[in-house]
C-alpha positions as CSV (number, residue, x, y, z in Angstrom):
1,M,0.0,0.0,0.0
2,S,1.3,3.4,-0.9
3,K,2.2,5.8,1.9
4,K,-0.3,8.7,2.5
5,P,1.4,12.0,1.6
6,S,2.2,14.4,4.5
7,V,0.6,17.8,4.9
8,E,3.9,19.4,3.9
9,T,4.2,17.3,0.8
10,S,0.6,18.2,-0.2
11,L,1.2,21.9,0.3
12,D,4.5,21.7,-1.7
13,S,2.7,19.9,-4.5
14,R,0.0,22.6,-4.6
15,R,2.6,25.3,-4.5
16,R,4.4,23.7,-7.5
17,Q,1.1,23.5,-9.4
18,L,0.3,27.1,-8.6
19,L,3.8,28.4,-9.6
20,K,3.8,26.4,-12.8
21,L,0.5,28.0,-13.9
22,A,1.5,31.4,-12.5
23,G,4.9,31.3,-14.3
24,A,3.1,30.4,-17.5
25,T,0.6,33.2,-17.0
26,V,3.4,35.7,-16.4
27,A,5.4,34.5,-19.3
28,V,2.7,35.5,-21.8
29,G,2.3,38.9,-20.2
30,G,-0.7,37.9,-18.0
31,L,0.3,39.5,-14.8
32,G,-3.1,41.1,-14.5
33,L,-4.8,37.7,-14.6
34,K,-5.2,35.8,-11.3
35,V,-4.5,32.1,-11.4
36,G,-7.7,30.3,-10.5
37,L,-6.6,27.6,-8.1
38,A,-9.0,26.6,-5.3
39,N,-6.3,26.8,-2.7
40,A,-4.6,30.0,-4.0
41,S,-5.8,32.0,-0.9
42,E,-4.3,29.6,1.6
43,D,-1.0,30.3,3.3
44,P,1.4,27.7,1.9
45,D,4.2,28.6,4.4
46,Q,2.7,27.5,7.6
47,A,4.1,24.0,7.3
48,S,7.7,24.7,6.1
49,G,8.2,28.2,7.5
50,V,9.7,29.2,4.1
51,V,8.2,31.8,1.8
52,D,8.6,31.6,-1.9
53,V,9.8,35.2,-2.3
54,A,11.1,37.7,0.2
55,I,11.1,41.3,-1.2
56,I,13.5,43.8,0.4
57,G,12.2,47.3,0.0
58,G,8.7,48.8,0.1
59,G,9.2,51.5,-2.6
60,L,7.5,51.4,-6.0
61,A,9.7,48.6,-7.2
62,G,9.2,46.2,-4.3
63,L,5.5,46.9,-4.0
64,T,5.0,46.5,-7.7
65,A,6.7,43.1,-7.5
66,A,4.6,42.1,-4.6
67,R,1.4,43.2,-6.4
68,D,2.4,41.2,-9.4
69,L,2.9,38.1,-7.3
70,Q,-0.5,38.5,-5.9
71,L,-2.1,39.0,-9.3
72,A,-0.4,35.9,-10.5
73,G,-1.9,33.9,-7.6
74,N,1.1,33.6,-5.4
75,Q,0.5,34.3,-1.8
76,S,3.8,33.0,-0.5
77,F,5.8,36.2,-0.1
78,V,6.7,39.0,2.3
79,V,7.8,42.6,1.9
80,L,10.5,43.9,4.3
81,E,10.8,47.7,4.6
82,A,13.3,49.4,6.8
83,R,11.3,52.6,7.2
84,D,8.1,53.1,9.1
85,R,6.3,53.9,5.9
86,V,6.1,52.8,2.2
87,G,7.0,54.8,-0.8
88,G,10.8,54.8,-0.8
89,R,12.0,58.1,-2.4
90,T,8.4,59.3,-2.9
91,L,6.9,61.1,0.1
92,N,3.9,63.3,0.5
93,Y,3.8,66.3,2.9
94,E,0.2,66.6,4.2
95,L,-1.1,70.1,4.1
96,G,-4.6,69.4,5.4
97,D,-8.0,69.5,3.6
98,G,-6.8,66.7,1.4
99,N,-4.0,68.7,-0.1
100,V,-0.4,67.4,-0.3
101,S,3.0,68.5,-1.6
102,E,5.5,65.9,-2.8
103,V,8.9,66.2,-1.2
104,G,10.4,63.3,-3.2
105,G,9.9,62.1,-6.8
106,Q,6.8,63.5,-8.3
107,W,6.6,63.7,-12.1
108,I,5.9,61.4,-15.0
109,G,6.0,62.1,-18.7
110,P,5.6,60.8,-22.3
111,G,6.7,57.2,-22.8
112,Q,6.5,56.4,-19.1
113,T,3.7,53.9,-19.7
114,A,4.5,51.5,-16.9
115,V,3.7,53.9,-14.1
116,E,0.8,55.4,-16.1
117,D,-0.7,51.9,-16.3
118,L,-0.2,51.3,-12.6
119,A,-1.9,54.6,-11.8
120,R,-4.8,53.8,-14.0
121,Q,-5.2,50.4,-12.3
122,L,-5.0,52.0,-8.9
123,E,-7.5,54.7,-9.9
124,V,-5.0,57.5,-9.3
125,G,-5.6,60.5,-11.5
126,T,-3.0,62.8,-13.1
127,F,-2.9,66.5,-14.1
128,P,-0.3,68.7,-15.9
129,Q,2.5,70.5,-14.2
130,F,1.6,74.2,-14.2
131,H,4.0,76.2,-16.4
132,E,1.9,78.9,-18.1
133,G,3.3,82.5,-17.8
134,R,6.7,84.1,-17.3
135,T,9.6,82.5,-15.5
136,V,11.8,84.7,-13.2
137,I,15.6,84.4,-13.7
138,M,17.6,85.8,-10.8
139,G,21.3,86.5,-10.6
140,G,23.0,88.7,-8.0
141,E,20.6,91.6,-7.6
142,G,19.3,91.2,-11.1
143,R,15.9,89.9,-12.1
144,L,14.5,89.0,-15.5
145,E,11.1,87.8,-16.6
146,I,10.9,85.6,-19.6
147,D,8.4,83.1,-21.1
148,L,10.4,79.9,-21.6
149,E,7.3,78.2,-23.0
150,G,7.5,75.2,-20.8
151,T,11.3,74.5,-21.2
152,F,14.4,75.0,-19.1
153,G,15.7,77.5,-21.7
154,T,18.6,75.4,-23.0
155,D,20.1,75.8,-26.5
156,M,18.1,73.6,-28.9
157,S,20.9,73.2,-31.4
158,V,23.0,71.6,-28.7
159,A,20.0,69.6,-27.5
160,H,19.5,68.2,-31.0
161,K,23.2,67.0,-31.1
162,L,22.7,65.2,-27.8
163,S,19.5,63.6,-29.1
164,E,21.3,62.3,-32.2
165,M,24.2,61.0,-30.2
166,S,21.8,59.2,-27.8
167,R,20.7,56.9,-30.6
168,D,24.0,55.0,-30.3
169,V,23.6,54.5,-26.5
170,P,21.0,51.9,-25.5
171,S,19.4,53.0,-22.3
172,G,19.4,49.5,-20.7
173,A,23.1,48.8,-21.5
174,P,25.1,52.0,-22.2
175,W,28.3,50.0,-21.9
176,K,27.3,48.2,-25.1
177,S,27.3,51.4,-27.2
178,P,29.8,51.4,-30.1
179,K,31.0,54.7,-28.8
180,A,31.2,53.6,-25.1
181,A,35.0,53.7,-24.8
182,E,35.1,57.2,-26.3
183,W,32.1,58.8,-24.6
184,D,32.6,57.2,-21.1
185,K,35.9,59.0,-20.8
186,L,34.1,62.4,-20.8
187,S,31.8,64.2,-18.5
188,V,28.8,66.2,-19.8
189,G,30.7,69.3,-18.8
190,D,33.7,68.2,-20.9
191,W,31.5,67.9,-23.9
192,L,29.5,71.1,-23.4
193,A,32.8,73.0,-23.2
194,T,33.4,72.2,-26.9
195,Q,30.0,73.5,-28.0
196,N,30.6,77.3,-27.8
197,I,27.6,77.8,-25.5
198,K,27.0,81.4,-24.4
199,P,27.6,82.1,-20.7
200,E,24.0,83.2,-20.1
201,E,22.8,80.0,-21.7
202,R,25.2,77.7,-19.8
203,S,23.3,78.4,-16.6
204,G,20.2,76.7,-18.1
205,W,22.3,73.7,-18.9
206,D,23.8,73.6,-15.4
207,A,20.4,73.8,-13.8
208,A,18.8,71.2,-16.1
209,L,21.6,68.7,-15.7
210,T,21.8,69.1,-11.9
211,L,18.1,68.5,-11.6
212,T,18.0,65.5,-13.9
213,G,21.3,63.8,-12.9
214,G,21.8,64.9,-9.4
215,A,25.3,66.4,-10.1
216,S,26.9,69.2,-11.9
217,P,27.8,68.6,-15.6
218,A,31.5,68.2,-14.6
219,K,30.6,65.2,-12.5
220,M,28.1,63.4,-14.8
221,G,29.3,60.9,-17.3
222,L,28.4,61.7,-20.9
223,L,27.6,58.1,-21.7
224,H,25.2,57.9,-18.8
225,Y,23.4,61.1,-19.8
226,L,23.0,60.0,-23.4
227,S,21.5,56.7,-22.1
228,M,18.9,58.8,-20.2
229,I,18.0,60.7,-23.4
230,N,17.8,57.4,-25.1
231,S,15.0,56.4,-22.6
232,A,13.1,59.5,-23.7
233,N,12.8,58.2,-27.3
234,C,16.2,59.9,-28.1
235,D,14.6,63.3,-27.7
236,Y,16.3,65.7,-25.3
237,E,13.2,67.8,-24.9
238,K,11.2,64.8,-23.6
239,L,13.8,64.4,-20.8
240,D,14.9,67.9,-19.8
241,S,12.0,70.2,-20.1
242,I,8.6,70.8,-18.5
243,K,5.8,70.8,-21.1
244,D,5.2,67.4,-22.6
245,S,8.3,66.0,-20.9
246,A,9.5,63.9,-17.9
247,Q,8.5,66.8,-15.7
248,G,5.2,67.3,-17.4
249,T,2.6,65.4,-15.3
250,R,1.7,65.0,-11.6
251,F,-0.5,62.6,-9.6
252,V,-3.6,63.7,-7.9
253,G,-3.0,63.1,-4.2
254,G,0.8,63.1,-4.6
255,S,3.1,60.4,-5.9
256,Q,3.3,58.4,-2.6
257,V,-0.4,57.5,-3.0
258,L,0.7,54.8,-5.6
259,S,2.7,53.0,-2.9
260,S,0.0,53.6,-0.2
261,K,-2.7,52.0,-2.3
262,M,-0.5,49.0,-3.2
263,A,0.4,48.6,0.5
264,E,-3.2,48.5,1.5
265,Q,-3.7,45.3,-0.6
266,L,-0.8,43.5,1.1
267,A,-2.1,43.4,4.6
268,D,0.2,41.3,6.9
269,K,2.6,40.5,4.1
270,L,4.2,43.9,4.6
271,R,6.5,44.4,7.5
272,L,7.6,48.0,8.3
273,Q,10.6,49.0,10.4
274,C,12.2,45.7,9.4
275,P,15.6,46.4,7.9
276,V,17.6,43.4,6.6
277,R,21.0,43.3,8.2
278,K,22.4,40.1,6.8
279,I,21.6,37.7,3.9
280,S,23.1,34.2,4.2
281,G,22.9,31.1,2.0
282,W,22.0,33.1,-1.1
283,D,23.9,30.5,-3.2
284,G,21.9,27.6,-1.8
285,E,18.3,26.4,-2.0
286,I,16.9,28.4,0.9
287,V,18.1,31.9,1.7
288,T,18.0,33.3,5.3
289,L,17.5,37.0,5.9
290,H,18.4,38.4,9.3
291,T,16.1,41.3,10.1
292,D,15.4,43.4,13.1
293,Q,12.2,41.4,13.5
294,G,13.8,38.0,13.3
295,L,14.7,35.5,10.6
296,V,13.0,35.1,7.3
297,R,13.6,32.1,5.0
298,A,12.9,32.3,1.3
299,R,13.4,30.4,-1.9
300,Q,13.9,33.6,-3.9
301,V,14.9,37.1,-2.8
302,I,14.1,40.3,-4.7
303,V,16.5,43.1,-3.6
304,A,14.6,46.2,-4.5
305,I,16.8,48.8,-2.9
306,H,19.5,51.2,-4.1
307,P,22.7,49.5,-5.2
308,A,24.8,51.6,-2.7
309,L,22.4,50.7,0.1
310,C,23.3,47.1,-0.4
311,N,26.7,47.9,1.1
312,Q,24.9,48.1,4.5
313,V,23.8,44.5,4.2
314,Q,26.2,41.7,5.1
315,F,26.3,38.9,2.5
316,E,27.4,35.4,3.5
317,P,29.1,34.1,1.4
318,A,30.5,37.3,-0.1
319,L,29.0,38.5,-3.3
320,P,30.9,37.9,-6.6
321,A,33.7,40.4,-7.0
322,A,32.1,42.2,-10.0
323,R,28.8,42.8,-8.2
324,A,30.5,43.8,-4.9
325,A,32.6,46.3,-6.9
326,L,29.6,47.8,-8.6
327,Q,27.9,48.4,-5.2
328,R,31.0,49.9,-3.7
329,A,31.5,52.3,-6.7
330,W,27.9,53.3,-7.1
331,P,27.6,57.1,-6.4
332,A,25.5,58.0,-3.4
333,H,26.3,61.7,-2.9
334,S,23.2,63.4,-4.3
335,P,20.6,63.2,-1.5
336,A,18.8,66.3,-2.6
337,R,16.9,68.9,-0.5
338,K,13.4,70.0,-1.4
339,T,11.3,72.7,0.3
340,A,7.6,73.6,0.1
341,M,6.4,77.1,0.8
342,V,2.6,77.2,1.1
343,Y,0.3,80.2,0.5
344,A,-3.4,80.8,0.8
345,R,-3.6,81.0,-3.0
346,P,-1.2,81.0,-6.0
347,F,-1.1,84.8,-6.2
348,W,1.8,84.8,-8.8
349,R,-0.5,83.5,-11.4
350,E,-2.6,86.7,-11.2
351,K,0.6,88.6,-12.3
352,G,1.1,86.5,-15.3
353,L,3.9,84.5,-13.6
354,N,4.2,80.8,-13.5
355,G,5.9,80.5,-10.1
356,H,9.1,79.2,-11.7
357,I,12.5,80.6,-10.6
358,F,16.0,79.8,-11.8
359,Q,18.7,81.4,-9.7
360,M,22.4,81.7,-10.6
361,N,24.8,81.1,-7.7
362,G,22.1,81.1,-5.1
363,P,20.2,78.7,-2.9
364,V,17.4,77.9,-5.4
365,I,18.4,75.6,-8.2
366,W,14.8,75.6,-9.5
367,A,11.5,76.7,-7.9
368,W,8.1,75.8,-9.4
369,D,4.4,76.0,-8.8
370,N,3.5,72.8,-7.0
371,S,-0.1,73.8,-6.3
372,P,-2.9,71.1,-6.4
373,P,-5.0,70.7,-9.6
374,N,-7.4,73.5,-9.1
375,G,-5.1,75.9,-7.3
376,E,-7.0,75.6,-4.0
377,V,-3.9,76.7,-2.3
378,G,-0.6,78.0,-3.6
379,I,2.5,75.9,-3.2
380,I,6.0,76.7,-4.3
381,N,8.5,73.8,-4.2
382,A,12.2,74.3,-4.8
383,F,15.3,72.2,-5.2
384,I,17.9,73.7,-2.9
385,S,21.6,74.0,-2.9
386,N,22.7,73.1,0.6
387,A,26.0,75.0,0.1
388,N,24.0,78.3,-0.2
389,L,21.3,77.9,2.4
390,S,21.3,77.3,6.1
391,S,20.4,73.8,7.4
392,D,18.2,75.5,10.0
393,P,14.6,75.4,8.7
394,A,13.6,78.7,10.3
395,T,16.6,80.5,8.8
396,A,16.1,78.8,5.5
397,K,12.4,79.8,5.4
398,Q,13.2,83.4,6.0
399,R,15.8,83.5,3.3
400,L,13.5,81.9,0.8
401,M,10.6,84.2,1.7
402,E,12.8,87.2,0.9
403,L,14.0,85.7,-2.3
404,Y,10.5,84.9,-3.4
405,A,9.4,88.4,-2.5
406,R,12.1,89.8,-4.9
407,A,10.6,87.5,-7.6
408,W,6.9,88.0,-7.1
409,G,6.3,90.8,-4.5
410,D,5.6,91.2,-0.8
411,Q,2.7,88.7,-0.8
412,A,5.5,86.1,-0.8
413,L,6.3,87.2,2.8
414,Q,3.0,85.7,4.1
415,P,3.1,81.9,3.8
416,V,0.8,79.8,5.8
417,A,3.1,76.8,6.1
418,Y,6.6,75.7,5.3
419,H,8.3,72.3,4.9
420,D,12.0,71.4,4.5
421,Q,13.0,67.9,3.5
422,D,16.7,67.3,3.5
423,W,17.0,63.7,2.3
424,G,20.6,63.4,3.3
425,R,19.8,64.3,6.9
426,D,16.2,63.2,7.4
427,D,16.2,59.7,5.9
428,P,19.1,57.2,6.5
429,W,17.5,54.7,4.1
430,S,17.6,57.1,1.0
431,L,21.3,57.6,0.3
432,T,20.7,59.6,-2.8
433,C,17.8,61.1,-4.8
434,V,19.1,60.1,-8.2
435,S,22.3,58.4,-9.2
436,A,24.9,60.8,-10.6
437,I,26.8,58.3,-12.6
438,P,30.4,59.6,-13.3
439,P,32.6,59.1,-16.3
440,G,34.1,55.6,-16.6
441,F,31.4,53.9,-14.4
442,W,29.4,52.0,-17.0
443,T,32.3,50.6,-19.0
444,T,33.9,49.3,-15.8
445,H,30.8,48.0,-13.9
446,G,27.8,47.8,-16.2
447,E,27.9,44.1,-16.9
448,A,27.3,43.3,-13.2
449,L,24.2,45.4,-12.9
450,R,21.4,42.9,-13.5
451,P,22.6,39.2,-13.5
452,P,21.1,37.4,-10.5
453,C,23.5,36.1,-7.8
454,G,22.2,32.7,-6.8
455,K,18.8,33.3,-5.4
456,L,19.2,37.1,-5.3
457,I,17.3,39.1,-8.0
458,W,18.4,42.7,-8.3
459,S,15.5,45.2,-8.7
460,G,14.9,48.9,-8.1
461,T,14.7,51.8,-10.6
462,E,18.5,51.7,-11.2
463,T,18.1,48.3,-12.9
464,A,15.4,49.3,-15.4
465,D,15.9,48.9,-19.1
466,I,14.4,52.4,-19.8
467,W,13.7,55.3,-17.5
468,A,16.2,54.1,-14.9
469,G,16.2,56.5,-12.0
470,Y,12.5,57.5,-12.5
471,M,9.3,56.2,-11.0
472,D,8.5,54.5,-14.3
473,G,11.8,52.7,-14.1
474,A,11.0,51.5,-10.6
475,V,7.6,50.1,-11.7
476,R,9.3,48.4,-14.7
477,S,11.9,46.8,-12.5
478,G,9.2,45.5,-10.2
479,H,7.4,43.8,-13.0
480,Q,10.6,42.3,-14.3
481,S,11.8,41.0,-10.9
482,A,8.4,39.4,-10.2
483,L,8.6,37.6,-13.6
484,Q,12.1,36.4,-12.8
485,A,11.1,35.1,-9.4
486,L,8.0,33.2,-10.7
487,N,9.9,31.7,-13.5
488,A,12.8,30.6,-11.2
489,L,10.3,29.0,-8.8
490,R,8.6,27.3,-11.7
491,R,11.9,25.9,-12.9
492,A,12.8,24.7,-9.4
């Protein structure tokens, strides 16, 4: 007589059936279709104490991966987030009466279809970034009003050259460009210096590049910047502009609402304040994660955190040399500081001004109108140069009020609220806002970016094939890592 199967064996058998079907569903692009197994809602981990997938990071990438696993019918996973909130580098500042101001990533634009689709599925609306009217340019005691027509005011002839060059730099693998050896030796600043740009126009380039890449042109690799333009359909204006660009559209309710809505669907599969300190056995069948809330054992691990943040995790055994070198070399020196000055209404619009400021050699890199869709309140957000503004919020607020008053009049001296988010000081789990990739990085380390290490699947916006560094890239990487995990489990 045959032996009756154990409970654990039966559960494992059902899990294998589930994953086989789920993997097949995902493989044909059916992440939105739930696998209809009778036992899909059961917890298959009670017997073995091992989850199929552990996801490190509760930002857009990690939560997207978790959502995809759920939609594919897999309930055997857990999301481990170090912070006491979800959203990663997206964060809403609550103003009351349902209004928010984003103090982290906030925009999407043309071609960013992955995050657009996610927002549509989560029933999150969008609206255009306000840019109508004149921009104020400030330098020293000077002040100039000009209609930049929804751009950053950069030289279009130079922009067209960059657009054409980007066709030779695949966004997902810039190190494979036929010009990689030549262009990765140069910074963007090196290249711009050969273009005979007028001094008054160079400030526009400096501001645009600092905002997009997180570093001055002298510190950003030309090869990397061209790969970013390649993501924007090889069109510079789709990357570094405002109207119809990557800075063109905002989310109703703020960008963090995407993560908050996904987190609501995860229930007890999300663990907050649960940093992973050590990962052992990643080269074996079962991986053990040592967290502040105890051990987690998993068959696959999605690492959806910034590459440089991986340096704070102990790996046992040590990671392959190429991957470890990439993590050590990854730049993490652009944490960014973002302020929000709140007014009773967007009074600058009444004067034909759009609320945008570019300042040369001052604390404001770029200020813009960040008011809600109908202008119920007036909000001016700004990217700040820490070197030119006190770290004390009260002192910084006074300085910015005075600067805004020079730009728009004395009404700017009467804000109703102020918020100052210095990511380098306020959030130890966000080492950098964007990755300012320097010259020489991709040709040295690029090949180690995506290949899994044992049971470790690398995710996060930095690993995306297109729009790396953006919210769209984070969502794309989440989809990809969920697919990798399901197919790996199916094969196993």
